[in-house]
Structures are given as structure tokens and as C-alpha cells.
C-alpha positions, 0 to 999 in steps of 0.5 A, spaced: 194 084 286 200 086 282 207 085 281 213 091 282 221 089 280 225 095 283 233 094 280 238 094 286 244 098 284 251 097 287 253 103 290 245 101 293 249 095 297 251 097 304 258 093 306 256 086 306 253 086 299 245 086 301 241 092 301 239 097 306 231 096 310 230 103 308 233 102 301 227 095 301 222 099 304 222 105 299 221 099 294 215 098 298 213 105 298 214 106 291 209 100 289 205 103 294 205 109 290 205 106 283 199 101 285 196 108 288 197 111 281 195 107 276 187 106 279 187 112 279 187 114 287 194 116 287 197 123 289 195 127 282 187 124 283 188 125 290 191 132 290 186 135 286 182 135 292 187 137 297 190 131 300 194 126 300 196 120 303 199 119 309 203 112 312 201 111 319 204 103 320 209 100 318 210 092 319 216 089 314 219 082 316 224 079 312 226 072 312 233 073 308 236 079 305 239 078 297 246 078 296 249 082 290 243 081 287 240 085 280 232 087 282 227 086 288 220 084 286 214 087 290 207 085 290 202 089 294 194 089 295 189 093 298 185 087 303 181 092 307 179 099 307 174 103 312 172 110 313 179 114 315 184 108 314 186 103 308 191 097 309 195 095 304 200 089 304 207 087 300 211 081 298 217 080 297 221 076 292 228 076 289 231 076 282 229 069 281 223 067 285 224 066 292 221 069 297 224 074 302 219 078 306 212 081 307 210 087 309 203 090 312 202 098 312 197 103 314 195 109 310 190 114 311 188 120 306 189 126 310 186 133 309 193 139 306 191 143 310 188 142 317 193 135 317 186 130 320 184 125 316 178 125 311 173 119 309 177 114 304 170 111 302 169 118 299 173 115 294 168 113 289 171 106 286 176 105 290 173 099 293 174 096 286 181 094 288 181 090 293 184 084 294 181 079 299 188 075 300 192 075 307 199 077 309 203 072 312 205 077 316 202 080 323 200 088 324 203 092 327 204 090 335 204 094 342 210 098 343 212 101 349 213 107 351 219 109 353 219 113 360 226 115 362 230 120 357 235 114 354 238 118 348 243 114 343 242 119 338 240 126 335 240 129 328 236 136 325 232 134 319 235 137 313 234 137 306 235 130 304 230 128 309 224 131 306 219 128 302 214 132 298 210 135 302 217 138 305 216 134 312 221 128 314 221 122 309 218 116 311 224 112 310 229 117 313 225 115 320 227 107 319 234 109 315 236 114 323 232 110 327 236 103 324 243 108 324 243 107 332 247 101 331 253 100 332 257 096 325 257 090 329 252 088 330 251 088 322 256 083 322 253 079 326 246 078 325 240 082 321 234 085 322 228 080 321 222 086 323 222 093 324 216 096 326 214 103 326 208 108 328 209 115 327 205 120 330 207 126 328 211 129 322 218 132 322 220 138 321 225 142 315 231 144 321 228 141 327 233 136 331 230 130 334 232 126 338 232 117 338 231 114 344 232 105 344 230 102 349 232 093 350 227 089 351 230 083 350 237 080 347 235 082 340 229 086 341 229 094 341 223 099 342 226 106 338 223 112 340 224 119 335 223 126 340 222 133 338 223 136 345 217 133 349 213 130 344 214 122 341 214 123 333 214 116 331 215 109 336 219 103 332 221 096 335 227 092 332 228 085 332 235 082 331 237 075 328 
């Protein structure tokens, strides 16, 4: 397990003085990238074999959001790996060391040309970074398909949405999904659990429609659609 500290700049907080969920998600991605790079399995190493890590699933649970905090600590470790996927867990703390959340993710190492998963067990020495510590958060639960058009928003993938592979950045999925809720939701509640399954890549210039359906008073299932193709599915729980 390793720990990284990320500063929270004042301009990155929302109107409540709290870091946004996609900012916190960005800290998770940075921690994952740094740990992988330091262990010899990061972007630099995989690029030599024409491979790259891609995020397949992510679940984040926040028990609290720090207000006007100066930093967020991210503990991360890899508890499990198999041929096609590796799991990565996270534990979040505020600047005083108080526990504020947990996250759990699933990754694949894809071939950059075929876009298909490759054998992670071929990465010599990868098993040496495995830490068997359990996570406090469940995996992503099964997210039901939305069968009727419940579109609430749409956007066109633009420059600021793109990642290093020139596809829709994984945290931009989160940002666009959470932006569909009215300000009143954030004035009264917090997002307690966010889970997402990445199903396809979003490309520059593509229009993506966001569908949303209410499961219960505080739970919504969501999809991002490119024409009739589902790009991602998600579930958001408020409290």
C-alpha cells in the first residue's frame, strides 16, 4: 500500500467549499498512475509493448466531504490480479488523517491497435505489488439497463474532454453525469455512492446523450448513449 497527498486548490471547490466528486476521482486516477509508474507497470512501461491501462469499472463511496480543506490523502493498493483484469482499491482521508471515503476499481491492459484486453500475467513481476488488504467498499453492483429514452442532457465530446489516448477522459464521464442534477440536489444532499461501468470509448466530435431513470427517492441509474450504443452505465446514490 502506498499513500499520496493531493492539494485541494480553492478554485477547484464547488459553491459549498467542497471538492467535486470528479476532482476526487481525478486524485484516484493520479494515485493509480503514480503507483503503477513507480512499480514499473505504468504508462511508460506499457507503451513500449503498445499497451495501455484502461479503467473498466469504478465505485466510490464518500462518508464525508472535506470543507475548505487543503489536501486529500489517497492510499492505494492492488489486492488481486488475473489474466484480463486487475483490481485496485483506494482509501481517502482529509488533511487531518480522518477517513472520508473508499473506492474500488477494475482495470485492463489493452492493445492500443486492437483495443482488446491483453494478458496481464505476462507483465513480469506484477504479482510483487499485490497487497491482500481488504477494501471497505463493495464492487460495482449490477446496473439495470434503461430500456426507454429518458434523455436529460447531451453534449459533444470536445478538446477539454479528451485524455492522453484522445478519447473521452474517464473523469469527464463522471463530470457530465453529475452535472445533469439541479443545484437544489447539491444544496440539500451529497452523493454518497457513485458507480460506473465503462462500455465503449467516446470520440472527439461525437454527440453523447445522457439518460437518467429514478430507481428510488435518492437513487438514479444513468446511461451515456452514442446513437443506439451505450457508452457507459452508472448508478448514483444521494444522502
